[in-house]
N, C-alpha and C positions, 0 to 999 in steps of 0.2 A: 347578765351583769351589763349596764349602759350607762352612759352619761358619766364615766368617771375620770375624764381627763382633767376636771377640774378638782379633783379631790385628792387631800394629801396622802402620798404612801404610807401604808402600814407595813411592818415587818413582823413575821410571827415563826415560831418554832413549831415544827410539826414533825412527828415521828410517823414513820410509813412501815407497814408490814409487822404490825404489833397492837396489842392491846394494853401493853404493860409500859410504864414509863421507863424501866430497865432494860428494854429491848429496843428492837427496830433500829431503823436507819432516819436519824434526824435531816430534815432539808428545812432551809430558810424558804419562806415564803412572802414575798412582798406583793399586796395588794394596791390597785390602783398605781399602777408603774409608768402609765401612759408618758409620763413629761421626764421621766429618770434616763438620762442619756447612757449611750453604750459604756462609757468610760466609767461612769458612776456605777452602774450594775456590777462590770467587773470588780470595781474597788470594795464593793459591799461585798459579793462573793469572797473575794480574797481575803477581807478581814474577818468574816463568818468562820472561815476555815473549814466549812462542812463540804462533804463531796460534790453537794450541787445545792444551788439555789435556784428557786423558780420566781419569775416576775411576772406578773399577771397584768393584762392591760386589755382596752376594748378590741374587738375583731370585728372585721367587716364580713368574714367569711364563715363565721362559727361564733358560739355563745362567747367565748374568750381566746386571746392570745396567751399563750405562755412561752416563754423563753428562759432556756436553763444555762446558766453560768457555773462552771467548776472554779476553783483557787486560780484556775491557770489561763481558762479559756472558754468559750462559748461551745455547747454542746447540741446535735440536733434535737435528741430525745432523752427522757429521762424517766424511767417508770416509776422509783419512789418519791421523787419530787413531784410528778403527776398525780400519784395518790394524795401526796401530802397536800398539794394546792387544792385539788378538788373536794378533799375531805372538808378542808376549810372554808370553801367557796358554798358547799351544801349547809356546813352548821351555821353560817353566818347568815342563811338565807338570801345569798345571793344568786344561788341557783335552785330553781323551786320543782323542776320536774326530774323524771328519774333518768335521764340521758341528756348528754351535751355533746357538742362538737368542740374540741380543743383545735385552735389553730397553732402550728408551729412554724419554724422558719424553713421546713421542708414539707409544707402542706397540711392538711386536716387529719385527726384521728377521732373516732369514736370513742366517747367515755361513757360508762355506765354505772349506775349507783344502786347497789343492789344488796339489802338485809344491813344496812350500815357500812357496807364495802364497795370502793372505787376500783373499778377494771377499766384499763386501757387497751382498744384494739391494737394488734400489730399486725404486720404483714406475713404473707406464707414464707415458710424457711428457704433462705438459699445456702446450698453448702459448697464450699472451697476446699479443695486438698491441700493439705500445708505445702505439698511440693510445689503446688502453683505459686506459694508466697514464699516461696526460698527458705522454707523453715522444713527441719527434718526432726526425727524423734531424740537425737542424741542432742541437738539444741535446746529442746524443750526439757529433756532431762536437767542440762545444766543450768536452764534458767530457773527452775524451781528446785535445786538444789538435792535432785535425786541422784542416785548412785548411777555411774557409768553401765550402760548396758539393761538399764530398768526395763523390766516388762509391763508395759500399758495393757490392761485388761481388755482395752477395745480401741479402736484408732482415734487420734485426735484429729480434729477438724475445725475449720473456721465456718462459722454460722452465723447468719444474721434475720432478724425478722425487722429490720429497720437499722441497726447499726451492728458492725461485726465484731464477734469475740472468738477466741480461741478456745474452744471447749477441749479440756484434758481430763482424761477419767484417771483415777489411781483406783485402788484396790479395796482401800479402807479407810476408815475415820482415823485410825492412827496415823496412817501416810498422810492423809491431807492436814492434820494438825500440824506434823513435824516439817512441813515443807518450807525450806528457808529460799524464798523467792530473792532473786537479785534483781533489785529495782531498777539500777542503770541498764541491765542487760535487757529486762522485759520491757523498758522503755525503748531501747533501741531496735529490737523486734518489732514492737508494735507500731512505732512511727514508720518504719521499713514496709511493713504490710498493710499500714493502714487501720489498724485494729483498735478499739477503745482498750482491750485488755486481755489477760488471760483469766479464764473462769474452769478452775479446778473442782472436782466433784468425785463423789463415790456413790453408787448405788448401794452399798453396804452399810446402811443406816436402818434404824428399827421404826422411827416415827414420821419418815417422809419416805418420797419416791428417791430423792437424792439430797445430799448435804454438799454445800459448795463453799469455795471460798474465791473471793475477786480480788485481782490486783491490777490497777490502772493508772501507772507511776506518770504517762504522758499527761494525765489530765489531772495532775497533782493528786491523786487518790492511792496511798501507797496500798491500803486494803479498805474495803467497802463492806458493811454488813449486811446489806441487801441492794439487789441489782434486778431489778423489773426487766430490764430490756436484755439483759443475759439469762434471766431464768425462761424466759419464752423460748429463745434457741435450745435450751437445755431441754425443755420438755419436748419438742420436735425431735431434737436428737434421740431422745429415749423411745418416743414412738418408731421413728423410721429406721434408725441404726441399729437399736437395742431391742426392736419389736415388742415393745412393751404397748399391746394393742388396746388402750382405753384413751378416753378423751380427756379426764381430768387428772390433773398432777399436783403434787405439794412439795415444793422447794424450800430446805431449810439452808440459811445463811447465816452467819454473824455467830453461830454455836462455837466454832472451833477457832475464834481469834484469840489471840494473846489477851486482850480484854472482852470477853464475849458481849456480844449485844444481839441476842436471838432473833430471829426475822423469819416469818412465815409467809412463802409468796406463792399465792395460787394460780395456776395455768390453765386454761380450759379451751381445749383445742376444737377447731370448727371442721368436721371430717365430712366429705362425700360419701357417696353409696360405696365406694372402694376403698375406703380407709383413707384417702389422701388428703393432707391438711389443706384446706383454703382458707384458713385464718386462724385466728386465737386472741384470746384476751388474758391479760395479765393483772393481777391486782392483790388487794388486800385490806385490811383495817388501816385507818389514819386518826391519830391523837394528838391534837393540840396541846402543847406543852406550855407556851405563854407568849405573851406579846413584848416585843422589844422597842426600845426609842431608836429610830432610825438616825436621828440627828447626831449620834456616835458614829456613824459609818461612814 
């Protein structure tokens, strides 16, 4: 994509991690956003009210520059909005080959387009014990509305492959569905520990390696139906902490929301000869829903 600075910005709604209009996570995608100032971008994201909106412009170090805004603030990376943006770019013929380099506010990421799906490279995982962030099991239980003395099936941990999430294992889908998250407490804990949010999950699910729910009120997201930047760390946790010795994982999200929006996130780990994670890719399908008039925002 080149010579976009004189083109009129275009706004699209694109679903990520689904092939069905009634599933996935919807992102706003603004093409040719070069001349939109930061304040206008934040206003557009806030008025759309989606978990993230991607703004695509020219890049001097990659194929395109993509910046992400939640309704409240800018965020360095976003998995579902990346899938949405690059699905749109390829479908409109603005990127023609099977791979691309995305510039973000924190450097570049490799993007690949395979069999109609978009995948974004993520960094090798970094794990931080909850105690190092001033978090304990009792606090996690209270935050999610779990009973006092709740027995977690494995140890919660802070994990990052680019941005940090608190991964919280629960024993089954019923427990996951019945969580009663305290949004203000999640916000306080996330802000203090520098987290994007809480990613609760269970491995006791029939059709995927894990089913998850995501809470990120610090970014104006009470619950999100698909989170590629959290599914990556979760797949790493399943491999490294729960000894699931394989490279490809399927994460379900959005199935157990009060208003379900089923999403399927694929994660492919890159392992060395000793089984250590050297990197990973997370992605899935993108479905363009419609074009909107930007003048209303």
